[in-house]
C-alpha positions in Angstrom: 2.9 -29.8 5.2 2.4 -27.8 2.1 -1.0 -26.6 3.4 0.8 -25.3 6.4 3.3 -23.5 4.2 0.4 -21.7 2.5 -1.0 -20.5 5.8 2.2 -18.5 6.7 2.0 -15.8 4.0 -1.8 -15.8 4.1 -1.7 -15.3 7.9 0.6 -12.2 7.4 -1.9 -10.9 4.9 -4.8 -11.5 7.3 -2.9 -9.6 10.0 -2.6 -6.7 7.5 -6.4 -6.9 7.0 -7.1 -6.6 10.7 -4.4 -3.9 11.1 -5.9 -1.9 8.1 -9.3 -1.9 9.8 -7.8 -0.7 13.1 -5.8 2.0 11.2 -9.0 3.2 9.6 -10.8 3.2 12.9 -8.0 5.1 14.7 -7.8 7.8 12.1 -11.5 8.6 12.5 -11.3 8.7 16.3 -11.2 12.0 18.1 -9.2 12.6 21.3 -7.9 9.0 21.6 -4.6 8.8 23.4 -2.3 6.2 24.8 -0.1 8.1 27.2 1.3 11.0 25.2 0.7 9.3 21.8 -2.4 10.3 19.9 -4.6 8.2 17.6 -2.7 9.3 14.4 0.6 8.2 16.0 -0.8 4.9 17.0 -2.2 4.4 13.5 1.2 5.4 12.1 2.9 2.6 14.2 0.3 0.2 12.9 0.9 1.4 9.4 4.6 0.5 9.7 3.5 -3.0 10.8 1.0 -3.3 7.9 3.7 -2.2 5.4 6.1 -4.7 6.8 3.6 -7.6 6.5 3.0 -6.5 2.9 6.7 -6.6 2.3 7.2 -10.1 3.8 4.0 -12.0 2.8 4.9 -12.1 -0.9 8.6 -12.8 -0.2 7.6 -15.7 2.1 5.2 -17.1 -0.4 7.9 -17.1 -3.1 10.6 -18.5 -0.8 8.3 -21.3 0.6 6.9 -22.0 -2.9 3.5 -21.4 -1.4 2.1 -19.1 -4.1 -1.6 -19.6 -4.8 -4.2 -17.8 -6.8 -6.2 -17.2 -3.6 -3.1 -15.6 -1.9 -2.5 -13.4 -4.9 -6.0 -12.0 -4.9 -6.3 -11.9 -1.1 -3.1 -9.8 -1.0 -4.4 -7.4 -3.6 -7.8 -7.0 -1.8 -6.2 -6.4 1.5 -3.8 -3.9 -0.1 -6.9 -2.0 -1.3 -8.2 -1.7 2.3 -4.8 -0.4 3.4 -4.7 1.9 0.4 -8.1 3.5 1.5 -6.5 4.4 4.8 -3.4 5.8 3.0 -5.6 7.9 0.7 -7.6 9.3 3.6 -4.5 10.3 5.5 -3.0 11.8 2.3 -6.0 14.0 1.8 -6.2 14.8 5.5 -2.5 15.6 6.1 -0.6 15.8 2.8 -0.8 18.0 -0.3 -4.2 17.8 -2.1 -2.8 18.0 -5.6 -0.4 15.2 -4.9 -3.2 13.2 -3.3 -5.4 13.6 -6.4 -2.4 12.6 -8.7 -1.9 9.5 -6.5 -5.6 8.6 -6.8 -5.6 9.1 -10.6 -2.5 6.8 -10.9 -4.2 4.2 -8.7 -7.2 4.3 -11.0 -4.8 3.8 -13.9 -3.4 0.7 -12.2 -6.9 -0.7 -11.8 -7.6 -0.1 -15.5 -4.4 -1.7 -16.7 -5.1 -4.6 -14.3 -8.5 -5.0 -15.8 -7.0 -5.1 -19.3 -4.5 -7.7 -18.2 -7.0 -9.9 -16.5 -10.2 -9.6 -18.6 -8.9 -9.0 -22.1 -5.6 -10.7 -22.3 -5.3 -14.1 -20.7 -6.6 -14.0 -17.2 -3.2 -14.4 -15.7 -1.7 -12.8 -12.6 1.5 -10.8 -12.5 3.6 -9.5 -9.7 4.1 -5.7 -9.5 7.3 -4.5 -11.1 10.1 -3.1 -8.9 9.0 0.5 -9.7 5.6 -0.2 -8.3 6.9 -1.9 -5.2 9.3 1.0 -4.6 6.6 3.6 -5.1 4.3 1.9 -2.6 7.2 2.0 -0.1 7.8 5.7 -0.6 4.0 6.5 -0.3 3.9 4.3 2.9 6.9 6.1 4.4 5.4 9.5 3.6 2.2 8.5 5.3 4.1 7.2 8.3 6.2 10.4 8.6 3.1 12.6 8.5 1.2 10.4 11.0 4.0 9.9 13.5 5.9 13.2 13.5 4.3 15.5 11.0 2.5 17.6 13.7 5.8 18.5 15.4 7.3 20.7 12.6 6.5 22.0 9.2 9.7 20.5 8.0 8.4 17.0 8.7 5.3 17.9 6.7 7.5 19.2 3.8 9.6 16.0 4.0 6.5 13.8 4.0 5.2 15.7 0.9 8.5 15.3 -0.9 8.7 11.6 -0.2 5.0 11.3 -1.3 5.9 13.1 -4.6 8.8 10.8 -5.2 6.4 7.8 -4.7 4.0 9.3 -7.2 6.7 9.8 -9.8 7.8 6.2 -9.3 4.2 5.0 -9.6 3.9 6.8 -12.9 7.0 5.1 -14.2 5.7 1.8 -13.0 2.3 2.3 -14.7 3.9 3.4 -18.0 6.2 0.3 -18.0 3.4 -2.0 -17.0 1.1 -0.6 -19.6 3.7 -1.1 -22.3 4.2 -4.7 -21.2 0.5 -5.4 -21.3 0.1 -3.8 -24.7 3.1 -5.7 -26.2 1.9 -9.0 -24.8 -1.7 -8.5 -25.9 
């Protein structure tokens, strides 16, 4: 039974992997439509699904006591694939300066993660609440721009504002996480 419990959160993560690939494929398609919905809007709906699976796979793993090292790394690898799609959409449709700031912060996360894993004690750590919240804001910004950004400049402004809030929260998350890693080193 415990092996079945492990499959549930990992299955959600696998769904996100497939969805991330489809999102990436859709944002590169030209002139793809399903009825009156274009490829970016379909990808935006899929992004919502991917973000929800990201929200629930970790919660389910903790609730079912089905946390594994494989699941931890699988989740992070799949998040990277989704993040590539997010970065592409951000550069394509959101403010370039904010997009560059976001990429720099994500590189910072990778550096702090490397310090934590390779130098300290090779342990895993769940993201802090600031990081989770920032990821949510960035995801919402990308969904806004993909789903309704083309209809009005106000939606584009709203998406950039939400994106900026996500970046500020990511910076706070990174500073807090860096302090924790340095203090525990």
